[in-house]
Every structure is written in structure tokens, then in C-alpha cells.
N, C-alpha and C positions, 0 to 999 in steps of 0.2 A: 459693902455691896448694896447696890441700888435695888429698889423694889422690882424694877423690870428684870434685872439680872437674876434675882431670886425666883421670879416667876418663870424665867427661861430655864433655869436649872430644874425646877420642879416639873416643868413640862417634859424636859429631857428624861428625867427619872421615870415619869409615867410612860413615855413612849418606849424606852428601853425595857422597862419592867413588863410592859404589855407584850412585847415581842418575846421575851424570855419565858414568861408564864405560859403563853400560847404554845411555844415550842417544847417546853419541858415540864409543864404542870406546876401547881402551887408548891408541892413538896420537892419538886425536882430542881429548884433553884434556890440559892441562898442570897441573903442580903449582901454578902461580900462580892458575889458574882455580879449582882446588879450594880453595886458601886463601881466595880471595875469596868463594866460595860458603859456606864455613864461618864466615867473619868473623874469621879469624886471619891473622897475618903469615906470610910464607913461612918465616921462622925458626921461628915457632911450629909450623908444619906439620912442618918437618924435625926438630923436637924429638921428635915422636912417631913419625915414619917417616923412615928414612934416605934413601929415594928412592922414585920412583913404583913400581918393581918391588916393593919391600917392602910398600908400601901395597896394591897390587893383590893380592899373595899373602895379605895379612891379610884382605882382603875375601873371597877365595875360600875361605880356611880357615874364616872365620866362617860363611859360607854352608854349608860342608860340615858343620860341627859342628851347626848348627841342623837341617840335613836329617837327620843321623844321629840326633839326639835325637827328631825327629818320627817317624822310622821305628820307633825303639825304643818310643815311646809308643803308636803306632797298632797295636794288636794285631789279628790276624785274628779275624773273627767266628765262624769255625768251622775245623775241621781241613782240611788239603789245600793243595796248591800254588797253586791258583787263588786261594783266600782269602788266602794269604800275599802273593802278588803284588798282589792287589787292595789290601791294607792298605798296601803300600809305595807304590803309585801314589797312593792317597788321601793319604798323608803328604806326597808330593811336591807334589800339587796343593793341599794345605792351606797351603803356604808362600805368603807374600805375593808378588804378581806380580814385584816387583823381585828377590826372592830366587830365584825360578824363572829369571828372566832371567840371573842371574849364572851359572847352570849352563851355559846356552847360550854366554854370554860366555867362560867358561873354555875350552870346546872350540874357540872361534874364535880366541882370543887367546894361548893358552899357547905357541904356536910362536914368539911374539915375545920370550919371556923367556929368560934365560940357561939353559943346559942343566941346571945344578945345581938351580936353582929349579924348573924344569919337572919334573925327576925327583922332587924332594921332594914336590911337590904331587901328581904322578901316583901316587906310592906311596900317599899318604894317601887319594886319591880312590878308588882300587881297594879299599883296606882298609876304608874307612868306608862305601862306597856300592856300587860295582859288584859286588864279591865277594858281597855279601849277596843280590843278585838272582841271580847266577850259582849260588850255593849252593842257593837255593830251587828253581831250575829243575833243577839236577843231582839234587837229592833227589827231585823229582817224577818224573824219569826212572827213578831207582833203585826207586821205589815202584810203577812201572808206570802212573802217572797220565798221563805224557807219553810221546810216542814218542821214540826215541833220536835226539838231535840234538847238535851240538857246542854245549855250554852257553854258552861265551863269545859265540859268534856269535848264539845265540838271545837272549842278554842285550842285545846291541847292536841287534838287530832290534826288540825290545820297546821299548827306549829311543828308537830312531829314530822310532817311532810317537808318542812323547810330546814329543820335543824341539821340534817346530813350535809347540807351545803354551807354550813357555818364553819369552814376550815380555810386556812390560807391557801391550800392547794387546789381549791375548787375554782371554776372558771372566773375570770376577771373581766372578760370582754362584755360590753353592754348587751350585744346581741345574744350571747349565750345566757346571760343572766335573765334577760327578758323571756327567752324560751323556757327557762326553768319556772319563772313566775307564771307564764301562760299555762304550762302543764299542771302546776299545782292547782290553779284556779279551775281548770277543766275537770280534773279528777275530783276535786272537792265539791264543786257545784253541779257538775253534769254526770259524774261517774265515768268509769273507764270501760265499761262493758259495751260490746258491739250492740247497737240498737238502743242504747240509753238516750241517744239523741240523733236526729237525722244528720247525715254527713253534711258538713258545710254550714250547718245551722247552729248558732250560738244562742244561749238563753237570753232573756231580757236582762238588762243591766250589765251585759258583758262589757 
């Protein structure tokens, strides 16, 4: 088998396992079922991944790398914290639905993994993703664009507004996703109360 063929099979395993984990959870699917979905033997599956935990971590890492690349590529349209956060959210929602669902899957299933594996992925998750949002918010506070808040808590509140949409059943159309991003930004930066901002007026750095 050539290197290219080996890479193709590995990618097929990752794609099928992602679909199955998202649909049935980490404990809801077996390596036998994954092998059958890919069309390889169990021995062939174990040739590429030592066990289900290693396969699951490979899926999470692959998702994280794609997300980091998307955030890096999606540059803000103008200066300011709001524009920076908007670019990050748009990069997240630009990911295929199954990839967004992996982010939700990670938060739900990491507790089932060995402590060492959980710590390793958690470190990467914060370095490649969470800390980028936290840094943007902290910088906004230092520049006086945002009120003084605990930046890590603010990060999780922002992401908490987005996480419900990290499922394959959520909207896929670009216009619907853009409307979701706009609403998250409006509520997070402007508030939802009537009178919190004049109608038709958006804050600086929108």
C-alpha cells in the first residue's frame, strides 16, 4: 500500500468516525462499527489507531487544527475588539456542521478519557482556541472598548451563546449562520434590553 493510499484510508476513518461519534457519542459507538462504516477490517482500523481513545483524540485534534486555521485566515474587517470577535465567530460558523458538532462533543465527552489524554487536549484547546478569544477581550478592556470583566469568564459566556448551534441539525445556509453571529454579537456587546442602544445604531467597531 502506498503512502497516499494509507493517508486516504486514515482520512476516511477520521471522517466516518467523526460522523458516528457526533451521531451516537463516544460510548455509543464501537471500533467494530467504525471499521464496518469505513469498509476495513478491525485489524486495519487498529493499524491506524491504537484504540478508540487515540482515534477520538485524533478527531478532536484535527477539528482544532482546522478551526485554528480558519480563525487565522478570517481577518477582521476593521480595527477593534468587536470586529476581532466577529471574525472569530464567523470562522467558527464557517466550519462544516459536523466539525462544529465536534467542539460540542469534546466538551461533553472529554471527561470519559484518561486524565493524561484529557490534559493534553485541554492544553492544546486553550492554546489554539480559547486563549485567542480571551486575549481579544482582555485587550479590548485594556483599550477601554469594554468594561472591566473577568476575561476568562467573559470568554465562556460568549462561547456559551454559540455552543447550542454546534450540532449538525442547526442551520447550514450562510445567511442563517450570519444572522446567528450578528445576534450573538449584538447581545454580547450591546445587550438585549430595550433602550440599551438606540434603534438602528450600532456601537463603534461593529
